[in-house]
C-alpha positions in Angstrom: -6.5 -11.5 -17.1 -4.4 -13.0 -19.8 -0.7 -12.5 -19.7 0.3 -9.5 -21.8 3.5 -7.8 -22.7 4.7 -5.3 -20.1 5.6 -2.0 -21.6 8.4 0.1 -20.0 7.2 3.6 -19.5 10.1 5.8 -18.4 8.9 9.4 -19.1 5.7 11.4 -18.7 5.7 12.0 -22.4 5.6 8.2 -23.0 2.7 7.9 -20.5 0.7 10.6 -22.4 1.3 8.7 -25.6 0.3 5.4 -24.0 -3.0 6.8 -22.8 -3.8 8.7 -26.0 -3.2 12.2 -24.6 -1.6 15.3 -26.1 2.1 15.8 -25.2 2.6 17.2 -21.6 3.2 20.8 -21.0 6.1 20.0 -18.6 8.5 17.1 -19.0 8.6 16.2 -15.3 5.0 16.8 -14.1 1.6 16.5 -15.6 -2.0 17.0 -14.4 -4.3 14.9 -16.6 -8.0 15.4 -16.9 -9.2 11.8 -16.6 -12.1 12.3 -19.0 -9.6 12.9 -21.8 -8.0 9.4 -21.5 -9.0 7.3 -24.5 -10.1 3.7 -23.9 -9.7 2.3 -27.4 -9.7 -1.4 -28.2 -5.9 -1.4 -28.6 -5.2 -0.1 -25.1 -8.1 -1.7 -23.3 -5.8 -4.4 -21.9 -2.4 -3.1 -21.1 0.5 -3.7 -18.6 3.2 -1.2 -18.0 6.2 -0.6 -15.7 6.2 3.0 -14.7 9.2 5.1 -13.6 7.2 8.0 -12.0 4.6 8.6 -9.3 0.9 8.8 -10.1 -1.8 10.1 -7.8 -5.3 9.6 -9.1 -8.8 10.7 -8.1 -11.4 9.0 -10.4 -15.2 9.0 -10.5 -17.9 7.6 -12.7 -15.7 5.5 -15.0 -18.1 3.8 -17.5 -16.8 0.3 -16.9 -14.5 -1.7 -14.7 -10.8 -2.0 -14.2 -9.4 -5.4 -13.5 -6.2 -5.6 -11.4 -5.0 -9.2 -11.2 -8.1 -11.4 -10.8 -10.4 -8.7 -9.3 -12.7 -6.1 -10.8 -13.2 -2.7 -9.2 -15.9 -0.1 -9.7 -15.1 3.6 -9.6 -18.5 5.0 -9.1 -17.6 7.2 -6.2 -14.6 9.4 -5.4 -11.6 7.1 -5.1 -7.9 7.9 -4.7 -5.1 5.6 -5.7 -1.3 6.0 -5.4 1.5 4.4 -7.4 5.2 4.7 -6.9 8.0 4.3 -9.5 8.9 0.7 -10.5 5.4 -0.6 -10.0 3.7 -2.7 -12.7 0.1 -1.8 -13.5 -2.1 -4.4 -15.2 -5.3 -2.8 -16.4 -8.2 -4.2 -18.3 -11.0 -1.9 -19.2 -14.4 -3.6 -19.5 -16.8 -1.5 -21.5 -20.4 -1.1 -20.4 -23.4 1.1 -21.4 -23.4 3.4 -18.4 -24.5 7.0 -19.2 -22.2 8.4 -16.5 -19.3 10.5 -17.8 -15.9 9.7 -16.4 -14.2 12.4 -14.4 -11.2 13.0 -12.2 -7.6 13.9 -12.2 -4.3 12.0 -12.5 -1.2 13.8 -11.2 1.9 12.3 -12.8 5.3 13.2 -11.1 8.7 12.2 -12.3 11.1 11.7 -9.3 13.5 14.3 -10.9 10.8 17.0 -10.3 11.2 16.3 -6.5 15.0 16.2 -6.6 16.6 18.7 -4.2 13.3 19.4 -2.4 12.3 18.5 1.2 9.5 16.3 -0.2 12.0 14.0 -2.0 13.1 12.6 1.3 9.6 12.3 2.7 8.0 10.3 -0.1 8.8 6.9 1.5 6.9 7.8 4.6 3.7 7.8 2.7 3.0 4.1 2.9 -0.1 4.2 0.8 2.1 4.3 -2.3 2.6 0.6 -1.7 -1.1 -0.3 -1.2 -2.9 -2.4 -3.7 -5.8 -1.0 -5.8 -8.4 -2.7 -3.7 -6.9 -0.7 -0.7 -7.6 2.6 -2.4 -8.9 5.6 -0.5 -12.6 6.0 -0.6 -13.5 9.7 -0.1 -16.5 11.3 1.5 -18.0 14.2 -0.5 -16.3 16.7 1.9 -13.0 15.0 1.6 -13.3 14.8 -2.2 -13.9 18.5 -2.4 -10.8 19.1 -0.3 -8.7 17.0 -2.7 -10.2 18.6 -5.8 -9.5 22.1 -4.5 -5.8 21.1 -4.2 -5.8 19.7 -7.7 -7.3 22.9 -9.0 -4.5 24.9 -7.3 -1.9 22.7 -8.9 -3.6 23.1 -12.2 -3.6 26.9 -11.9 0.1 26.9 -11.2 0.8 24.2 -13.8 -1.0 26.1 -16.6 0.7 29.4 -15.7 4.0 30.7 -17.0 6.8 28.8 -15.2 8.9 31.1 -13.0 11.3 30.7 -10.0 8.5 30.1 -7.6 6.5 27.5 -9.6 8.2 24.3 -8.5 8.1 25.2 -4.8 4.5 26.2 -4.9 3.5 22.9 -6.7 5.7 20.9 -4.3 3.9 22.5 -1.4 0.5 21.6 -2.8 1.6 18.0 -3.5 2.8 17.7 0.1 -0.5 19.1 1.3 -2.4 16.6 -0.8 -0.4 13.7 0.6 -0.9 14.8 4.2 -4.6 15.0 3.6 -4.6 11.6 2.1 -2.8 10.2 5.1 -5.4 11.8 7.4 -8.2 10.4 5.3 -6.7 6.9 5.4 -6.7 7.0 9.2 -10.4 7.9 9.0 -10.9 5.0 6.6 -9.3 2.5 9.0 -11.7 3.7 11.7 -14.9 3.9 9.7 -14.5 0.5 8.2 -14.1 -0.9 11.8 -16.1 -4.1 11.4 -14.3 -5.2 8.3 -10.9 -4.2 9.7 -11.5 -6.1 13.0 -12.5 -9.1 10.9 -9.1 -8.9 9.3 -7.4 -8.8 12.7 -9.4 -11.9 13.7 -8.3 -13.7 10.6 -4.7 -12.6 11.2 -4.9 -14.0 14.7 -6.2 -17.3 13.3 -3.4 -17.4 10.7 -0.7 -16.9 13.3 -2.2 -19.5 15.6 -2.4 -22.1 12.8 1.1 -21.2 11.6 2.7 -22.1 14.9 0.3 -25.0 15.8 0.5 -27.0 12.6 4.3 -27.1 12.3 4.4 -24.7 9.4 7.0 -22.6 11.2 9.3 -25.7 11.6 9.0 -26.4 7.8 9.0 -22.8 6.4 10.7 -20.7 9.0 9.3 -17.6 10.8 6.1 -16.1 9.4 6.7 -13.0 7.4 4.5 -9.9 6.9 4.4 -10.6 3.2 3.1 -14.2 3.7 0.4 -13.1 6.1 -0.7 -10.2 3.9 -0.9 -12.5 0.8 -3.2 -14.9 2.8 -5.4 -11.9 3.7 -5.4 -10.6 0.1 -3.8 -7.4 1.3 -0.5 -5.6 0.6 2.1 -5.7 3.3 2.0 -1.9 3.7 -1.7 -1.7 4.1 -1.8 -4.6 6.6 0.9 -2.9 8.7 -0.8 0.4 8.6 -4.1 -1.1 9.6 -2.7 -3.1 12.5 -0.8 0.0 13.7 -3.9 2.1 13.7 -6.1 -0.5 15.5 -3.7 -2.1 17.9 -0.8 0.3 18.2 1.5 -2.4 16.9 2.8 -3.1 13.4 2.2 -6.5 11.8 5.8 -7.5 12.6 5.3 -6.6 16.2 2.2 -8.7 16.4 4.1 -11.6 14.9 6.7 -11.2 17.6 4.0 -11.0 20.3 2.4 -14.2 19.1 5.7 -15.9 18.8 6.8 -15.0 22.4 3.4 -16.2 23.7 3.9 -19.5 21.9 7.5 -19.7 23.3 6.3 -19.1 26.8 3.7 -21.9 26.4 6.4 -24.3 25.3 8.8 -23.3 28.0 6.3 -23.9 30.7 4.4 -26.9 29.4 7.0 -29.1 27.7 10.5 -30.4 28.4 11.8 -29.3 25.0 15.2 -27.7 25.1 15.5 -24.0 24.2 17.1 -25.0 20.9 14.3 -27.4 20.1 11.7 -24.7 20.9 13.6 -22.2 18.7 13.6 -24.5 15.7 9.9 -25.4 16.3 9.1 -21.7 16.1 10.9 -21.2 12.8 14.3 -19.8 13.9 17.4 -21.0 12.1 19.6 -20.2 15.0 18.8 -20.6 18.7 20.9 -17.4 19.4 18.4 -15.4 17.4 15.5 -16.8 19.4 17.3 -16.1 22.7 18.0 -12.5 21.7 14.4 -11.8 20.7 12.9 -13.4 23.7 15.1 -11.4 26.1 14.4 -8.2 24.3 10.6 -8.8 24.7 10.6 -10.2 28.3 13.8 -9.1 30.0 14.5 -12.8 30.6 16.5 -15.4 28.7 14.3 -18.4 27.8 16.1 -20.5 30.5 15.7 -17.8 33.2 12.0 -17.5 32.3 11.5 -21.3 32.7 13.4 -21.3 36.0 11.4 -18.4 37.3 8.1 -20.1 36.4 8.9 -23.2 38.3 10.4 -21.5 41.4 
């Protein structure tokens, strides 16, 4: 995708204008019928920085969207989640499919959540940081559940606003997000073969990182670095490892690091400081602290116990 100018889209009204829609009925929340979005030549390749949440369920889009260097089909029910301050790069590639696009996009300005219990909970939904290729693929039953919630939001959204409207819509949004969290857990399990292949590749990356001296040159491996090597977002990788192993990616890094440290402590004459630097630590004290927190021994005590 060629580099394009990034538009700053602060309000829901600006989003409607960008996507060729009528002005929204409410300034802080909008439920968009996806079939109404216009894919004209002038907006077929666009990039924008949004200041609101979007939750989309899309189906049968007659073309492809390209995010970065990858193209994605939306032939089946698929949910995607975007948080404020994310940049979306979208290229719509026209084709001659007879399928009619359908679905919903729920657009929520953070001010709509202000003062509600959901405002403080939004960060716990890690899927807002996932990449588009990590979207949620729904079964028919799951899709019906989500569509039912969208319909309830639509009913309230189209009704006359009263003192109860915001709380009712907030409750439905939270219900939708909780179902999405459940369905993501199912996706981690049902895509077991592919996900375990990711774990195998993660293991290889960590082994190579410590064995080839990369840690000495570049410091400790980060979740961000490993995720980029696996073509995943850091949030998705951590959620996946947590579900399959019970440990976050950071915890797996620490586990591999400690195993490597034990090996060096018991098979070499390197000093603790030399081992710390070989493993990517800037300061030996940091290595000592981590090692003791994971083993209940200092590195020196561990070495002494091994030989005695």
